[in-house]
TIDO-753772 format. One record per residue (C-alpha): residue number from 1; residue in one letter; z, x negated, y. Coordinates in steps of 0.1 Angstrom, whole numbers. Example, Ala and Ser with C-alpha at 12.3 -4.5 7.8 and 13.67 -1.06 7.14 Angstrom:
# TIDO-753772
+-----+------+-------+-------+-------+
: pos : code :    pz :    px :    py :
+-----+------+-------+-------+-------+
:   1 :    A :    78 :  -123 :   -45 :
:   2 :    S :    71 :  -137 :   -11 :
+-----+------+-------+-------+-------+
This chain:
# TIDO-753772
+-----+------+-------+-------+-------+
: pos : code :    pz :    px :    py :
+-----+------+-------+-------+-------+
:   1 :    M :   -72 :    13 :  -125 :
:   2 :    R :  -100 :   -11 :  -134 :
:   3 :    I :  -125 :   -23 :  -108 :
:   4 :    Q :  -158 :    -5 :  -107 :
:   5 :    P :  -192 :   -17 :   -94 :
:   6 :    E :  -188 :     6 :   -64 :
:   7 :    C :  -158 :   -15 :   -53 :
:   8 :    I :  -180 :   -46 :   -46 :
:   9 :    P :  -197 :   -35 :   -14 :
:  10 :    C :  -163 :   -23 :     0 :
:  11 :    I :  -147 :   -57 :    -8 :
:  12 :    L :  -176 :   -75 :     9 :
:  13 :    R :  -173 :   -52 :    40 :
:  14 :    Q :  -136 :   -59 :    42 :
:  15 :    A :  -143 :   -97 :    40 :
:  16 :    L :  -168 :   -95 :    68 :
:  17 :    E :  -144 :   -75 :    90 :
:  18 :    T :  -117 :  -100 :    84 :
:  19 :    C :  -141 :  -129 :    92 :
:  20 :    K :  -148 :  -112 :   126 :
:  21 :    I :  -111 :  -108 :   133 :
:  22 :    A :  -103 :  -144 :   123 :
:  23 :    T :  -131 :  -163 :   142 :
:  24 :    E :  -161 :  -159 :   165 :
:  25 :    E :  -180 :  -186 :   146 :
:  26 :    E :  -208 :  -169 :   128 :
:  27 :    S :  -213 :  -200 :   106 :
:  28 :    K :  -178 :  -194 :    92 :
:  29 :    W :  -187 :  -157 :    85 :
:  30 :    E :  -218 :  -168 :    66 :
:  31 :    E :  -199 :  -195 :    46 :
:  32 :    A :  -171 :  -171 :    37 :
:  33 :    L :  -194 :  -143 :    27 :
:  34 :    Q :  -215 :  -166 :     6 :
:  35 :    K :  -184 :  -178 :   -13 :
:  36 :    V :  -170 :  -143 :   -16 :
:  37 :    A :  -204 :  -130 :   -29 :
:  38 :    Y :  -205 :  -159 :   -54 :
:  39 :    S :  -170 :  -151 :   -66 :
:  40 :    L :  -178 :  -114 :   -69 :
:  41 :    S :  -209 :  -122 :   -90 :
:  42 :    K :  -186 :  -138 :  -115 :
:  43 :    T :  -162 :  -108 :  -117 :
:  44 :    T :  -158 :   -91 :  -150 :
:  45 :    F :  -152 :   -53 :  -151 :
:  46 :    D :  -131 :   -53 :  -182 :
:  47 :    N :   -95 :   -60 :  -172 :
:  48 :    V :   -93 :   -66 :  -135 :
:  49 :    T :   -81 :   -43 :  -107 :
:  50 :    P :   -97 :   -38 :   -73 :
:  51 :    L :   -65 :   -52 :   -57 :
:  52 :    E :   -68 :   -85 :   -76 :
:  53 :    V :  -105 :   -90 :   -66 :
:  54 :    S :   -98 :   -80 :   -30 :
:  55 :    H :   -69 :  -104 :   -28 :
:  56 :    N :   -92 :  -132 :   -40 :
:  57 :    A :  -119 :  -123 :   -14 :
:  58 :    Q :   -94 :  -123 :    14 :
:  59 :    R :   -80 :  -156 :     2 :
:  60 :    I :  -115 :  -171 :     4 :
:  61 :    V :  -119 :  -158 :    40 :
:  62 :    R :   -85 :  -173 :    50 :
:  63 :    R :   -94 :  -207 :    36 :
:  64 :    V :  -129 :  -208 :    52 :
:  65 :    T :  -118 :  -196 :    86 :
:  66 :    G :   -85 :  -216 :    86 :
:  67 :    V :   -66 :  -185 :    98 :
:  68 :    S :   -36 :  -178 :    75 :
:  69 :    D :   -30 :  -142 :    86 :
:  70 :    P :   -60 :  -127 :   104 :
:  71 :    Y :   -43 :   -93 :   108 :
:  72 :    E :   -10 :  -106 :   122 :
:  73 :    D :   -15 :   -92 :   157 :
:  74 :    L :   -29 :   -59 :   143 :
:  75 :    K :     2 :   -55 :   121 :
:  76 :    K :    25 :   -62 :   150 :
:  77 :    R :     7 :   -35 :   171 :
:  78 :    S :     8 :   -10 :   142 :
:  79 :    N :    46 :   -15 :   138 :
:  80 :    R :    51 :   -11 :   176 :
:  81 :    K :    30 :    21 :   177 :
:  82 :    A :    47 :    36 :   147 :
:  83 :    M :    82 :    27 :   161 :
:  84 :    R :    74 :    48 :   192 :
:  85 :    T :    73 :    78 :   169 :
:  86 :    Y :   105 :    70 :   151 :
:  87 :    S :   131 :    90 :   172 :
:  88 :    N :   109 :   121 :   172 :
:  89 :    L :   103 :   119 :   135 :
:  90 :    K :   140 :   114 :   127 :
:  91 :    K :   147 :   146 :   146 :
:  92 :    R :   119 :   164 :   127 :
:  93 :    V :   137 :   154 :    95 :
:  94 :    S :   172 :   163 :   106 :
:  95 :    D :   161 :   197 :   120 :
:  96 :    S :   142 :   206 :    88 :
:  97 :    E :   155 :   229 :    60 :
:  98 :    D :   149 :   202 :    34 :
:  99 :    T :   153 :   168 :    49 :
: 100 :    F :   142 :   150 :    17 :
: 101 :    Y :   110 :   170 :    15 :
: 102 :    T :   102 :   164 :    52 :
: 103 :    A :   109 :   126 :    49 :
: 104 :    T :    87 :   124 :    18 :
: 105 :    K :    58 :   141 :    37 :
: 106 :    I :    63 :   117 :    66 :
: 107 :    A :    63 :    87 :    43 :
: 108 :    I :    30 :    98 :    28 :
: 109 :    A :    16 :   106 :    63 :
: 110 :    G :    22 :    69 :    72 :
: 111 :    N :    -2 :    59 :    44 :
: 112 :    V :   -31 :    67 :    68 :
: 113 :    I :   -24 :    34 :    86 :
: 114 :    D :   -48 :    13 :    64 :
: 115 :    V :   -77 :    -8 :    76 :
: 116 :    G :   -89 :   -13 :    40 :
: 117 :    P :  -110 :    18 :    35 :
: 118 :    G :  -124 :    15 :    70 :
: 119 :    H :  -111 :    49 :    82 :
: 120 :    E :  -100 :    57 :   117 :
: 121 :    F :   -66 :    72 :   122 :
: 122 :    E :   -44 :    88 :   147 :
: 123 :    I :    -7 :    88 :   138 :
: 124 :    K :     5 :   119 :   156 :
: 125 :    E :   -24 :   140 :   145 :
: 126 :    T :   -21 :   128 :   109 :
: 127 :    I :    16 :   136 :   107 :
: 128 :    E :    11 :   171 :   119 :
: 129 :    N :   -18 :   175 :    95 :
: 130 :    V :     2 :   163 :    65 :
: 131 :    L :    33 :   182 :    73 :
: 132 :    G :    13 :   214 :    74 :
: 133 :    R :    -5 :   209 :    41 :
: 134 :    E :     5 :   213 :     4 :
: 135 :    F :     3 :   184 :   -21 :
: 136 :    S :   -29 :   184 :   -41 :
: 137 :    I :    -9 :   169 :   -70 :
: 138 :    N :    26 :   182 :   -65 :
: 139 :    H :    53 :   166 :   -87 :
: 140 :    F :    78 :   168 :   -58 :
: 141 :    D :   106 :   187 :   -76 :
: 142 :    F :   105 :   162 :  -105 :
: 143 :    F :   104 :   133 :   -79 :
: 144 :    K :   134 :   147 :   -60 :
: 145 :    R :   155 :   151 :   -92 :
: 146 :    E :   147 :   116 :  -105 :
: 147 :    V :   155 :   100 :   -72 :
: 148 :    K :   187 :   119 :   -69 :
: 149 :    N :   198 :   108 :  -104 :
: 150 :    A :   187 :    71 :   -99 :
: 151 :    D :   209 :    42 :   -91 :
: 152 :    K :   183 :    15 :   -89 :
: 153 :    I :   150 :    22 :   -70 :
: 154 :    F :   121 :    -1 :   -66 :
: 155 :    Y :    98 :     7 :   -37 :
: 156 :    L :    63 :    -9 :   -36 :
: 157 :    G :    54 :   -12 :     1 :
: 158 :    D :    19 :    -9 :    14 :
: 159 :    N :     9 :   -14 :    50 :
: 160 :    A :    24 :   -25 :    83 :
: 161 :    G :    31 :     5 :   106 :
: 162 :    E :    34 :    27 :    75 :
: 163 :    I :    67 :     9 :    67 :
: 164 :    V :    83 :    26 :    97 :
: 165 :    F :    78 :    59 :    79 :
: 166 :    D :    91 :    44 :    47 :
: 167 :    R :   122 :    35 :    66 :
: 168 :    I :   127 :    71 :    76 :
: 169 :    F :   124 :    81 :    40 :
: 170 :    L :   147 :    54 :    27 :
: 171 :    E :   173 :    64 :    53 :
: 172 :    E :   176 :    97 :    33 :
: 173 :    L :   188 :    77 :     2 :
: 174 :    P :   223 :    65 :    11 :
: 175 :    G :   242 :    47 :   -17 :
: 176 :    K :   211 :    38 :   -37 :
: 177 :    E :   203 :     2 :   -48 :
: 178 :    I :   169 :    -2 :   -33 :
: 179 :    T :   145 :   -31 :   -37 :
: 180 :    F :   115 :   -31 :   -14 :
: 181 :    F :    86 :   -52 :   -27 :
: 182 :    V :    59 :   -67 :    -5 :
: 183 :    R :    28 :   -89 :    -9 :
: 184 :    N :    34 :  -125 :   -16 :
: 185 :    S :     7 :  -136 :     9 :
: 186 :    P :   -12 :  -118 :    38 :
: 187 :    I :   -40 :   -95 :    28 :
: 188 :    L :   -56 :   -72 :    54 :
: 189 :    N :   -28 :   -52 :    70 :
: 190 :    D :    -6 :   -51 :    39 :
: 191 :    V :    31 :   -57 :    45 :
: 192 :    T :    48 :   -90 :    40 :
: 193 :    I :    85 :  -101 :    45 :
: 194 :    K :    78 :  -108 :    82 :
: 195 :    E :    68 :   -72 :    89 :
: 196 :    V :    96 :   -54 :    70 :
: 197 :    K :   122 :   -74 :    89 :
: 198 :    S :   106 :   -65 :   123 :
: 199 :    V :   113 :   -28 :   116 :
: 200 :    G :   148 :   -32 :   101 :
: 201 :    L :   139 :   -24 :    65 :
: 202 :    D :   159 :   -54 :    54 :
: 203 :    Q :   190 :   -36 :    66 :
: 204 :    L :   183 :    -8 :    40 :
: 205 :    S :   171 :   -27 :    10 :
: 206 :    E :   167 :   -60 :    -7 :
: 207 :    I :   133 :   -75 :     1 :
: 208 :    K :   113 :   -92 :   -26 :
: 209 :    K :    77 :  -104 :   -32 :
: 210 :    I :    55 :   -90 :   -59 :
: 211 :    K :    51 :  -119 :   -83 :
: 212 :    T :    16 :  -130 :   -92 :
: 213 :    E :     2 :  -159 :  -113 :
: 214 :    K :   -32 :  -174 :  -119 :
: 215 :    Q :   -51 :  -154 :  -145 :
: 216 :    D :   -83 :  -174 :  -145 :
: 217 :    S :  -101 :  -198 :  -122 :
: 218 :    R :  -104 :  -172 :   -94 :
: 219 :    L :   -79 :  -144 :   -96 :
: 220 :    D :   -42 :  -141 :   -92 :
: 221 :    G :   -27 :  -112 :  -113 :
: 222 :    I :     6 :   -95 :  -113 :
: 223 :    T :    30 :  -111 :  -138 :
: 224 :    E :    41 :   -95 :  -170 :
: 225 :    D :    76 :  -102 :  -159 :
: 226 :    F :    71 :   -81 :  -129 :
: 227 :    F :    57 :   -52 :  -150 :
: 228 :    D :    88 :   -55 :  -172 :
: 229 :    K :   110 :   -52 :  -141 :
: 230 :    L :    93 :   -20 :  -131 :
: 231 :    K :    98 :    -6 :  -166 :
: 232 :    N :   135 :   -12 :  -163 :
: 233 :    A :   140 :     4 :  -129 :
: 234 :    D :   154 :    40 :  -128 :
: 235 :    V :   126 :    50 :  -104 :
: 236 :    V :    96 :    32 :   -89 :
: 237 :    I :    80 :    46 :   -58 :
: 238 :    S :    45 :    33 :   -53 :
: 239 :    K :    29 :    37 :   -19 :
: 240 :    G :    -8 :    38 :   -12 :
: 241 :    Q :   -41 :    34 :   -29 :
: 242 :    G :   -38 :    -4 :   -36 :
: 243 :    N :    -6 :     0 :   -55 :
: 244 :    Y :   -20 :    30 :   -74 :
: 245 :    E :   -50 :     8 :   -84 :
: 246 :    A :   -27 :   -20 :   -95 :
: 247 :    F :     0 :     0 :  -112 :
: 248 :    S :   -15 :    32 :  -126 :
: 249 :    G :   -13 :    34 :  -163 :
: 250 :    I :    19 :    14 :  -168 :
: 251 :    D :    48 :    28 :  -188 :
: 252 :    A :    74 :    32 :  -161 :
: 253 :    N :    91 :    60 :  -143 :
: 254 :    I :    67 :    55 :  -114 :
: 255 :    F :    57 :    80 :   -87 :
: 256 :    Y :    25 :    75 :   -67 :
: 257 :    L :    27 :    86 :   -30 :
: 258 :    L :    -6 :    84 :   -12 :
: 259 :    M :   -34 :    99 :     8 :
: 260 :    V :   -67 :    97 :   -10 :
: 261 :    K :   -92 :    76 :    10 :
: 262 :    C :  -117 :    64 :   -16 :
: 263 :    S :  -142 :    83 :   -38 :
: 264 :    L :  -132 :    62 :   -69 :
: 265 :    V :   -95 :    69 :   -64 :
: 266 :    A :  -104 :   106 :   -59 :
: 267 :    E :  -123 :   106 :   -91 :
: 268 :    S :   -95 :    89 :  -110 :
: 269 :    L :   -70 :   115 :   -98 :
: 270 :    E :   -96 :   143 :  -101 :
: 271 :    R :   -90 :   153 :   -65 :
: 272 :    K :  -109 :   148 :   -33 :
: 273 :    E :  -108 :   124 :    -4 :
: 274 :    G :   -82 :   134 :    22 :
: 275 :    D :   -58 :   150 :    -3 :
: 276 :    I :   -21 :   141 :    -3 :
: 277 :    I :    -6 :   132 :   -36 :
: 278 :    I :    28 :   129 :   -52 :
: 279 :    K :    21 :   121 :   -88 :
: 280 :    A :    46 :   112 :  -116 :
: 281 :    A :    34 :    88 :  -143 :
: 282 :    R :    56 :   105 :  -168 :
: 283 :    Y :    52 :   141 :  -158 :
+-----+------+-------+-------+-------+
């Protein structure tokens, strides 16, 4: 999914929010926003994803403020809050008629834990809401069949807190060779190696970083080698909007699991904000 002009104010808003979390020095906010705005003014709209531009903006904020991971405390709190629901949710899964279906719904419900779009969330209410709704794009049967037949599964992680719900889903896949991919550096509340280890995901899967490389003077892009790895996986599970933006359109057996929280993503999927989606790239 290519970046659109409407993405620019959202990326600026995120940069300001990160500045305020990182430091109380307003001079640092001003400096960071000026540099982010300048970088955005040089952005082309031809072959760049919103995720790449957002990563660059957040990197500028980290450099100016001197804070390497502004959302570190928030990510810890999100994981702790989500872990408090773990036992009850495991019981919901085990008591359900279709444990795989319920675990999939719970994994998608976890996608609400996202500071990027600026939405408020309440975990328990969201879980109940998602469990009681139908998928707006529903490729679940195909998803279930492909996962069942797969040996090697790549899982593209999204946010801290959400990964607790990913863990519940992955515990329904015994015997599978699972590789869980995370960001190679902190951005907003996206998950890194530190967070996945804190909730025990490293006991269920191999943890690796999504590989990036310098594409031009400003942006880091995902490597062609990484795209090739996705194409060779039996199944790729992509969580959240950021990963949909980055990996939609690639020729891989990829499934997008997300809650729609952005008008542009809604337009791309031809759905509305708030919808829950399980979409196969090869359906």
